C-alpha positions in Angstrom: 87.1 110.4 86.7 89.5 111.3 89.9 92.4 109.1 90.9 96.1 109.5 92.0 99.4 109.1 89.8 100.8 106.3 89.7 103.3 106.6 86.7 104.1 109.0 84.2 106.0 108.4 80.8 106.5 110.8 77.7 107.0 109.8 74.1 107.6 113.2 72.4 103.8 114.5 72.0 102.2 112.2 73.6 102.2 111.4 77.9 101.3 108.3 79.6 100.0 108.5 83.3 98.9 105.4 85.2 96.3 106.2 87.6 95.3 104.5 90.4 92.9 104.2 92.9 91.6 101.2 95.4 89.7 99.7 92.6 92.7 99.6 90.7 94.4 100.9 87.5 94.2 102.7 84.5 96.4 104.2 81.7 95.5 107.7 80.4 97.1 108.9 76.9 97.3 112.6 77.1 98.0 113.3 73.6 98.8 116.9 72.3 96.8 116.6 69.2 93.6 116.1 71.6 94.2 118.9 74.4 94.7 121.9 74.7 98.0 123.5 75.3 97.3 124.0 79.1 95.8 120.8 80.0 99.0 119.3 78.0 101.3 121.5 80.1 99.2 120.1 83.5 99.6 116.7 82.0 103.3 117.2 81.4 104.6 118.8 84.6 102.5 116.6 87.1 104.2 114.6 89.8 104.0 111.2 90.8 101.2 111.1 93.6 99.4 114.4 92.8 95.5 113.4 92.6 93.8 114.3 89.5 90.3 114.5 87.7 90.3 113.7 84.1 87.8 113.8 81.4 87.9 111.6 78.2 87.0 108.2 76.3 87.7 105.3 77.2 88.8 102.7 74.0 90.3 99.4 73.6 93.7 99.1 73.3 95.4 97.7 70.3 96.4 93.8 70.5 100.3 94.5 71.0 99.6 97.3 73.8 97.6 95.1 75.7 98.4 94.4 79.7 97.1 90.7 80.3 98.3 92.1 84.1 95.6 94.3 84.6 92.2 94.0 85.7 91.9 97.0 83.0 94.5 96.4 80.9 92.4 95.6 77.8 91.4 99.6 77.5 92.9 103.5 77.6 91.5 106.3 79.0 92.4 109.0 75.7 91.9 112.6 77.8 90.3 115.3 76.5 90.7 117.5 79.8 92.4 117.2 82.8 92.2 119.4 86.4 94.6 118.6 89.1 92.7 118.3 92.6 96.1 117.7 94.8 99.0 118.7 93.6 102.1 116.2 95.3 104.9 117.8 96.8 108.3 116.5 95.2 109.0 113.0 96.8 111.8 112.6 98.5 113.6 109.4 97.0 112.5 107.8 94.1 110.9 104.6 94.0 113.0 103.6 90.8 116.4 105.2 91.6 118.6 103.3 93.9 120.2 106.6 94.8 120.0 107.8 98.5 117.4 110.1 99.3 117.9 113.8 99.2 120.3 115.5 101.5 117.3 118.0 103.1 115.2 114.3 104.0 118.6 112.9 105.4 119.1 115.9 107.7 115.9 116.4 108.7 115.9 112.7 110.4 114.5 110.3 108.3 117.7 108.1 108.3 118.6 108.9 111.8 121.0 106.8 114.0 120.6 108.4 117.3 117.0 107.0 117.5 115.1 110.1 117.7 114.0 110.2 113.7 110.4 110.5 112.9 110.6 106.8 111.7 111.9 106.1 115.3 109.1 107.8 116.6 107.1 106.0 115.0 107.6 102.7 115.9 108.4 103.1 119.4 105.2 102.8 120.3 105.4 99.1 118.4 108.2 98.3 119.9 106.9 98.9 123.8 105.2 95.4 124.3 108.7 93.6 123.0 110.9 94.7 125.1 108.7 93.7 128.4 110.0 91.2 130.9 109.2 87.4 130.1 107.6 85.7 133.3 110.2 83.7 135.3 113.0 85.3 134.0 115.7 85.8 136.7 
């Protein structure tokens, strides 16, 4: 199965990675006892938004770990192997942190106040129709 890494949590010898695609999300369990050292190290170093292919066994979750908010919340994939298909670059901002974006991201104009940053340029096409004068205006 190949999907994009949404979230990653580690608990001493076990790593949980939530993988998502257009169909939804699935939790994958990477247990150091069930994987080669290389695959476990790859899971440890995996960045959010990377695309991976995971081989493993689908199993039901225990009653206390089920997640009723997810369609797949009653199951998890116990990984037996992993291949990184596309490694994501480090994200400039953390989705969980309230800290500002990295200095380099800010330097490159993402938070530009001059009207020439990437977001400003992207939005110009959307602003054009709203800037046209109204009919009948003096």
